[in-house]
C-alpha positions as CSV (number, residue, x, y, z in Angstrom):
1,M,-0.1,0.2,-0.2
2,K,1.2,3.6,-1.3
3,V,0.8,6.4,0.9
4,K,0.1,9.4,-1.7
5,G,0.0,12.3,0.0
6,I,-1.7,13.1,3.9
7,I,-5.5,14.3,4.0
8,S,-5.1,15.6,7.4
9,E,-3.1,16.1,11.1
10,E,-3.8,16.3,14.7
11,K,-2.1,15.3,18.3
12,V,-4.3,11.9,19.0
13,T,-3.8,10.2,22.5
14,L,-2.4,6.9,22.3
15,P,-5.6,5.6,23.7
16,V,-7.5,7.2,20.8
17,M,-5.6,5.9,18.2
18,R,-5.8,2.2,20.0
19,G,-9.6,2.7,19.3
20,V,-9.0,4.0,15.9
21,L,-7.3,1.1,15.6
22,L,-9.0,-1.9,17.0
23,G,-11.9,-1.0,14.8
24,V,-10.1,-0.5,11.3
25,E,-9.4,-4.4,12.3
26,S,-13.1,-5.3,13.1
27,E,-13.8,-3.8,9.9
28,R,-10.5,-5.7,8.3
29,I,-11.8,-9.6,9.7
30,A,-15.5,-8.8,8.8
31,S,-14.7,-7.9,5.4
32,E,-11.8,-11.1,5.1
33,K,-9.3,-8.6,4.5
34,E,-5.5,-9.6,4.9
35,M,-3.4,-7.3,7.9
36,S,-0.2,-6.4,7.2
37,Y,2.5,-7.4,9.3
38,E,2.7,-3.0,10.0
39,F,-0.3,-3.2,11.0
40,R,-1.0,-6.1,13.3
41,R,2.3,-4.8,15.3
42,C,0.8,-1.4,15.0
43,I,-2.2,-2.7,17.1
44,E,0.0,-5.3,19.4
45,H,2.5,-1.8,20.5
46,A,-1.0,0.2,21.1
47,N,-2.8,-3.0,23.1
48,Q,0.6,-2.9,25.4
49,L,1.0,0.5,25.9
50,T,-2.5,1.9,26.5
51,K,-2.6,2.6,30.3
52,N,-5.7,4.8,30.2
53,T,-9.0,4.7,28.7
54,P,-9.5,7.3,25.9
55,E,-12.0,9.6,27.8
56,K,-9.3,9.5,30.6
57,S,-6.6,10.2,28.8
58,E,-8.6,13.0,27.0
59,A,-8.9,14.9,30.1
60,L,-5.9,14.5,31.2
61,V,-4.5,16.8,28.3
62,A,-7.1,19.3,28.8
63,D,-6.2,19.5,32.6
64,L,-2.7,19.6,31.4
65,I,-2.9,22.4,28.6
66,K,-4.4,24.5,31.8
67,L,-1.0,24.6,33.1
68,E,1.1,26.9,32.9
69,K,4.9,26.3,30.7
70,M,2.6,23.4,29.3
71,K,2.9,22.8,25.3
72,P,0.7,20.6,23.3
73,E,2.8,18.5,22.7
74,I,3.9,18.1,25.9
75,A,0.4,17.3,27.2
76,Y,0.1,14.2,24.9
77,R,3.3,13.2,25.9
78,I,2.2,13.2,29.6
79,A,-1.5,11.1,28.8
80,N,0.1,8.8,26.6
81,I,3.6,7.9,29.5
82,M,1.6,8.8,32.0
83,P,4.7,9.5,34.4
84,K,4.1,8.3,38.3
85,T,7.2,10.0,39.7
86,R,8.8,13.4,39.6
87,D,12.5,12.3,37.9
88,E,9.5,11.2,34.8
89,V,8.3,14.2,35.1
90,R,11.7,16.1,34.3
91,A,13.0,13.6,31.8
92,I,9.8,14.4,29.3
93,Y,10.7,18.4,30.0
94,A,15.3,17.7,30.0
95,K,14.8,19.4,25.9
96,E,12.7,22.6,26.8
97,R,14.5,25.8,27.8
98,F,13.3,25.8,30.7
99,T,13.1,24.0,34.2
100,L,10.0,23.5,36.1
101,S,9.5,24.6,39.9
102,P,9.2,21.4,42.0
103,E,5.5,22.8,42.6
104,E,4.9,22.4,39.0
105,V,6.0,18.9,39.3
106,D,4.6,17.7,41.9
107,N,1.2,19.4,40.4
108,I,1.9,17.2,36.9
109,V,2.2,14.3,39.1
110,E,-1.0,14.8,40.8
111,L,-2.9,15.5,37.8
112,V,-1.6,12.4,36.2
113,M,-2.3,10.3,39.5
114,T,-5.9,11.5,39.9
115,H,-6.6,10.8,36.2
116,F,-4.7,7.3,36.4
């Protein structure tokens, strides 16, 4: 299968993507189409790494974006990884030009734990 061009692009969390992939998988099974190796690996990857429901992950992203010093890209990364410790949050912010205060890091960890 060759991709001719990108139609649209949007950020989604891993649980949302898992739901989309499972929908495509069920359509292919119903129409008895063969699933490629890459597609099967993609579904397996999403199943192993998804830690939350789509609703909870989208709510977490919405709450994270409200915080100061929070970019949408980082909010989606946090929602996908679901860091449980301060060090994990600091690792996500390692490439940014600013640093977070301990209170800001604790606030992010608390948000993640309430949506877990």
